[in-house]
Each structure stands twice: as C-alpha cells, then as structure tokens.
C-alpha positions as CSV (number, residue, x, y, z in Angstrom):
1,M,-7.0,4.7,-5.0
2,C,-4.9,1.6,-5.9
3,Y,-3.5,2.6,-9.3
4,S,-1.6,-0.7,-9.4
5,I,-1.7,-3.9,-7.4
6,L,0.3,-7.1,-7.1
7,V,-2.0,-10.1,-6.9
8,Q,-1.7,-13.8,-6.7
9,N,-2.5,-15.0,-10.3
10,D,-0.7,-18.4,-10.2
11,L,-3.5,-20.9,-10.9
12,K,-1.7,-23.7,-9.0
13,V,-1.5,-21.6,-5.9
14,L,-5.1,-20.5,-6.2
15,Q,-6.2,-24.1,-6.7
16,N,-4.2,-25.6,-3.9
17,K,-4.4,-22.8,-1.3
18,Y,-7.8,-21.3,-2.0
19,G,-9.7,-24.2,-3.4
20,V,-10.7,-22.7,-6.7
21,A,-11.3,-24.2,-10.1
22,I,-10.5,-22.3,-13.3
23,V,-13.3,-21.3,-15.7
24,R,-11.4,-22.5,-18.7
25,S,-14.0,-21.2,-21.2
26,Q,-13.3,-17.6,-20.0
27,M,-9.6,-18.1,-20.4
28,D,-10.2,-19.3,-24.0
29,H,-12.6,-16.4,-24.6
30,L,-10.0,-13.9,-23.4
31,E,-7.3,-15.4,-25.6
32,S,-9.6,-15.2,-28.5
33,M,-10.4,-11.5,-28.0
34,A,-6.6,-10.8,-27.5
35,L,-5.9,-12.3,-30.9
36,Q,-8.5,-10.0,-32.5
37,N,-7.5,-6.9,-30.6
38,P,-4.1,-7.3,-28.8
39,K,-3.9,-3.6,-27.8
40,K,-7.2,-3.7,-25.9
41,Y,-7.0,-7.2,-24.4
42,R,-4.1,-8.9,-22.8
43,S,-4.4,-12.7,-22.7
44,A,-1.4,-13.1,-20.4
45,I,-2.4,-12.9,-16.8
46,K,0.2,-10.8,-15.0
47,D,1.0,-10.7,-11.3
48,R,1.2,-6.9,-11.2
49,I,-1.8,-5.3,-12.8
50,Y,-2.9,-1.8,-13.7
51,P,-6.4,-0.6,-14.8
52,N,-7.5,-2.5,-18.0
53,Y,-5.2,-5.5,-17.1
54,F,-6.8,-8.8,-16.4
55,A,-6.6,-10.8,-13.1
56,F,-8.3,-13.8,-11.5
57,N,-11.3,-13.1,-9.3
58,I,-12.5,-15.7,-7.0
59,C,-16.3,-16.1,-7.2
60,M,-18.8,-18.6,-5.8
61,K,-21.4,-20.5,-7.9
62,D,-23.2,-23.7,-7.0
63,G,-21.3,-24.0,-3.7
64,K,-17.9,-24.0,-5.5
65,R,-15.2,-21.4,-5.8
66,W,-14.2,-20.4,-9.4
67,A,-11.3,-18.3,-10.7
68,I,-12.5,-16.1,-13.5
69,P,-10.2,-13.7,-15.5
70,M,-11.6,-10.2,-15.1
71,R,-10.5,-6.7,-16.2
72,Y,-9.3,-4.4,-13.5
73,R,-11.7,-1.5,-14.3
74,L,-15.3,-2.1,-14.1
75,R,-17.4,-1.7,-17.2
76,P,-21.1,-1.7,-16.3
77,A,-23.4,-4.1,-18.1
78,G,-25.4,-2.4,-20.9
79,S,-23.0,0.5,-21.3
80,R,-22.7,1.7,-24.9
81,D,-19.4,3.4,-24.3
82,E,-16.5,3.0,-21.9
83,V,-16.7,5.2,-18.7
84,P,-14.3,8.1,-19.5
85,A,-10.8,7.6,-18.1
86,K,-11.1,10.6,-15.8
87,F,-13.6,8.6,-13.6
88,N,-12.2,6.0,-11.3
89,V,-14.2,2.8,-11.8
90,F,-11.4,0.5,-10.7
91,N,-11.8,1.3,-7.0
92,A,-15.2,1.4,-5.3
93,R,-15.4,3.4,-2.1
94,L,-17.2,1.6,0.7
95,D,-19.3,4.7,1.4
96,S,-20.6,4.8,-2.1
97,L,-21.6,1.2,-2.6
98,T,-25.3,1.9,-1.9
99,T,-25.4,5.4,-3.5
100,K,-23.6,5.4,-6.8
101,K,-25.4,3.7,-9.7
102,T,-22.3,1.9,-11.0
103,W,-21.9,0.1,-7.6
104,K,-25.6,-0.2,-6.6
105,N,-26.2,-2.4,-9.6
106,V,-23.6,-5.0,-8.6
107,F,-23.3,-4.6,-4.8
108,G,-25.2,-7.4,-3.1
109,R,-25.3,-9.4,-6.3
110,N,-21.9,-9.8,-7.9
111,H,-19.2,-10.3,-5.3
112,G,-15.7,-11.6,-5.7
113,L,-12.2,-11.7,-4.1
114,I,-8.7,-11.1,-5.3
115,V,-5.6,-12.3,-3.5
116,L,-3.5,-9.2,-2.9
117,R,0.2,-9.2,-2.0
118,E,1.0,-5.5,-2.4
119,F,-0.5,-2.3,-3.7
120,F,1.1,0.8,-5.2
121,E,0.4,4.5,-4.9
122,W,1.9,7.8,-6.0
123,V,2.7,10.0,-3.0
124,S,4.7,13.1,-2.2
125,V,7.7,12.2,0.0
126,T,6.9,15.3,2.1
127,S,3.7,13.6,3.2
128,A,5.5,10.8,4.8
129,D,8.4,10.4,7.2
130,V,11.2,9.6,4.8
131,D,13.2,7.8,7.5
132,S,10.3,5.3,7.9
133,F,10.7,3.9,4.4
134,D,11.6,0.2,4.5
135,D,15.4,0.3,4.0
136,T,15.0,2.4,0.8
137,P,16.7,5.8,1.4
138,L,16.4,8.7,-1.1
139,S,19.2,9.0,-3.5
140,K,21.2,12.2,-3.7
141,N,19.3,13.6,-6.6
142,Q,15.9,13.0,-5.1
143,N,14.7,16.3,-3.5
144,P,11.9,15.4,-1.0
145,Q,10.5,18.9,-1.4
146,N,9.4,18.5,-5.0
147,R,9.4,14.8,-5.8
148,K,6.6,12.3,-6.0
149,H,7.3,8.6,-5.7
150,V,5.5,5.4,-6.3
151,I,5.5,3.5,-3.0
152,S,4.7,-0.2,-2.4
153,I,2.5,-0.9,0.6
154,Y,2.5,-4.4,1.9
155,P,1.8,-6.4,5.1
156,K,4.8,-6.6,7.4
157,E,4.3,-10.4,7.7
158,K,4.2,-10.5,3.9
159,Q,1.1,-12.7,3.9
160,E,-1.4,-12.8,1.1
161,L,-4.6,-10.9,1.7
162,L,-8.2,-11.5,0.6
163,V,-9.7,-8.3,-0.9
164,P,-13.4,-7.9,-1.7
165,T,-14.4,-6.9,-5.2
166,V,-17.6,-6.2,-7.1
167,W,-17.9,-7.2,-10.8
168,D,-20.0,-7.1,-13.9
169,W,-20.4,-8.8,-17.2
170,W,-20.4,-6.5,-20.3
171,T,-21.2,-7.4,-23.9
172,N,-21.8,-5.2,-26.9
173,E,-25.0,-5.1,-28.9
174,D,-24.1,-7.8,-31.4
175,R,-22.4,-10.0,-28.7
176,S,-19.2,-10.0,-30.7
177,E,-17.3,-8.6,-27.7
178,S,-17.7,-9.3,-24.0
179,F,-15.8,-9.7,-20.8
180,F,-16.0,-9.6,-17.0
181,S,-14.6,-6.6,-15.1
182,F,-14.2,-5.7,-11.5
183,A,-13.4,-3.0,-9.0
184,V,-11.6,-3.3,-5.6
185,I,-13.5,-2.0,-2.6
186,T,-11.6,0.5,-0.4
187,K,-12.1,2.4,2.8
188,D,-10.3,4.8,5.2
189,P,-6.8,3.5,5.8
190,P,-5.1,2.4,9.0
191,N,-2.4,4.8,10.5
192,D,0.5,3.0,8.9
193,V,-1.0,3.6,5.4
194,L,-1.7,7.2,6.3
195,A,1.9,7.5,7.4
196,A,2.9,6.4,3.9
197,G,1.0,9.4,2.6
198,H,-2.1,7.8,1.2
199,D,-5.7,8.2,2.3
200,R,-7.4,5.0,1.0
201,C,-6.7,1.3,1.5
202,P,-8.2,-1.9,0.1
203,I,-10.5,-3.7,2.5
204,I,-9.0,-6.9,3.9
205,L,-11.3,-9.8,4.9
206,N,-10.5,-12.8,7.1
207,E,-11.5,-16.2,5.7
208,E,-14.8,-16.4,7.6
209,D,-15.9,-13.0,6.3
210,A,-14.6,-13.8,2.8
211,R,-16.9,-16.8,2.8
212,K,-19.9,-14.6,3.7
213,W,-18.9,-12.0,1.2
214,L,-19.0,-14.6,-1.6
215,R,-22.6,-15.5,-0.7
216,P,-24.4,-12.2,-0.9
217,A,-27.8,-13.9,-1.2
218,N,-27.4,-15.2,2.3
219,S,-27.4,-11.8,4.0
220,S,-28.9,-8.3,3.8
221,L,-27.1,-5.3,2.3
222,D,-26.7,-3.8,5.8
223,E,-25.1,-7.0,7.0
224,Q,-22.7,-7.0,4.0
225,I,-21.8,-3.3,4.7
226,E,-21.0,-4.3,8.3
227,I,-18.7,-7.0,7.2
228,L,-16.7,-4.5,5.2
229,K,-16.8,-1.8,7.9
230,D,-15.7,-4.1,10.7
231,S,-12.9,-5.7,8.7
232,K,-9.4,-5.4,10.3
233,F,-6.2,-4.4,8.7
234,P,-2.9,-6.2,9.2
235,A,0.2,-4.2,10.0
236,F,1.5,-2.5,6.9
237,T,4.9,-1.2,5.9
238,F,6.0,0.6,2.7
239,K,9.0,1.4,0.5
240,I,9.8,3.3,-2.7
241,A,9.0,1.1,-5.7
242,N,9.4,1.1,-9.4
243,S,6.5,2.8,-11.1
C-alpha cells in the first residue's frame, strides 16, 4: 500500500501542463468545512499527503478536465460511519475492483487521476539490498537486522506520473457535511520496487490511456481492466526517507 505519496498539487502546473481548470466551489467548500472542524479537514493542499489529507484529482466532465480537492481515503456514498481505520480504503487493488463492494460501486463510473512524483513505504532493510539504496547509507546506529525504514520510491528520470484513482462523493443525512474522497489503484510491482522490499505499486498510465480512463462511459469494464493490466512502469529507484 502507499501510506504516503508526493503529488503535484500546484494549480498553475496542473493548469499549464495538464490542461485542468479548478473547481473553485469545492475549494471554498473545503475551506468552510476546515473552519468548522480544523482537526478533521485540512483546507491547505499539501504536496506530500497521508490518508485523510486532501489532494487534487483530475476528473473529466463535459469534455473538460477539472481539478477537484478530494480526501485521500475513500468514504463510500451513503455510509453512516467512517470505514474503520484497520481497513485500507485509500488503496484499491486492481484484482478487487470488480469484486469488493466499495470499489464495484465506483469502478467504471467515477474515475480520476493524480499526478504522482514519489510514494513512500515502510520496509525492513533486510528485505532489500542495502547497498542499492540511492546514495543513502545506513548510519552506524541503524542495525539492518531489526530496523524498519520509510523509503521513498520514485522514477529514475524523476518525471511526473499519471496514476488512476476511483472516487466517491459522501454527504451526511442533513447535508451539513460533505466531501469528495479517492483511492489510488495498485497492482503487483515491477522488480525494482520488489527490490526495495515492497509488494505493491501504484498503476502508471501513459497519456493516451489516461484519456481513456477519464472517460469510463466510452468503454466496457473489461476494457478498462485491460488498460490497467497492460500499463507499463517506468524504471524506479529508492532511498531512505523521512517518515
């Protein structure tokens, strides 16, 4: 799972590079909720996000790309309570998109993209070749036999990556509270991510497949699954990072 990710949340970059327009009403809505409950909602959009932080998702409506602030941890529409924290609803496994109720209700209907720069995982150093860390040697007090570390995994070319998401819109019964939320779709990783000690990886789409992903009504569920299955990974590298 991606417990933390570094995303492109600069609106100017998203507008100029990816051709999106901001849904200003949703930004105002998020800021309003943050004023009412600052512990639960964060109006400031950060580049590095954790579950329950907000980030911009790119969505398609009326032939145009829009940037919408969404919480990184999906809350299903109609749910009376939050999904317990022990359940991972911020990463959606590719092989469960058509079988698990949480994902079945949004897959093929509510598709988005985030622009990913890095993702972070907790791993045991013993599960990776320490010498292969990107110029980040262990310090003398770090025993590789009993230490876990947060590692940063990122493309060797340091390019930005388009990652598919599924999202939902939740509101409470009296409509006094509401927000968009999303989950990142993952699948089995390439060898360089396995070498880092992790067994999942966000799916990466090229621009052509990203366009198809944002228009789920134009293809069948099977075709959308094939887009995700056939997607290619860039070359990744990794280093010990700050948690």
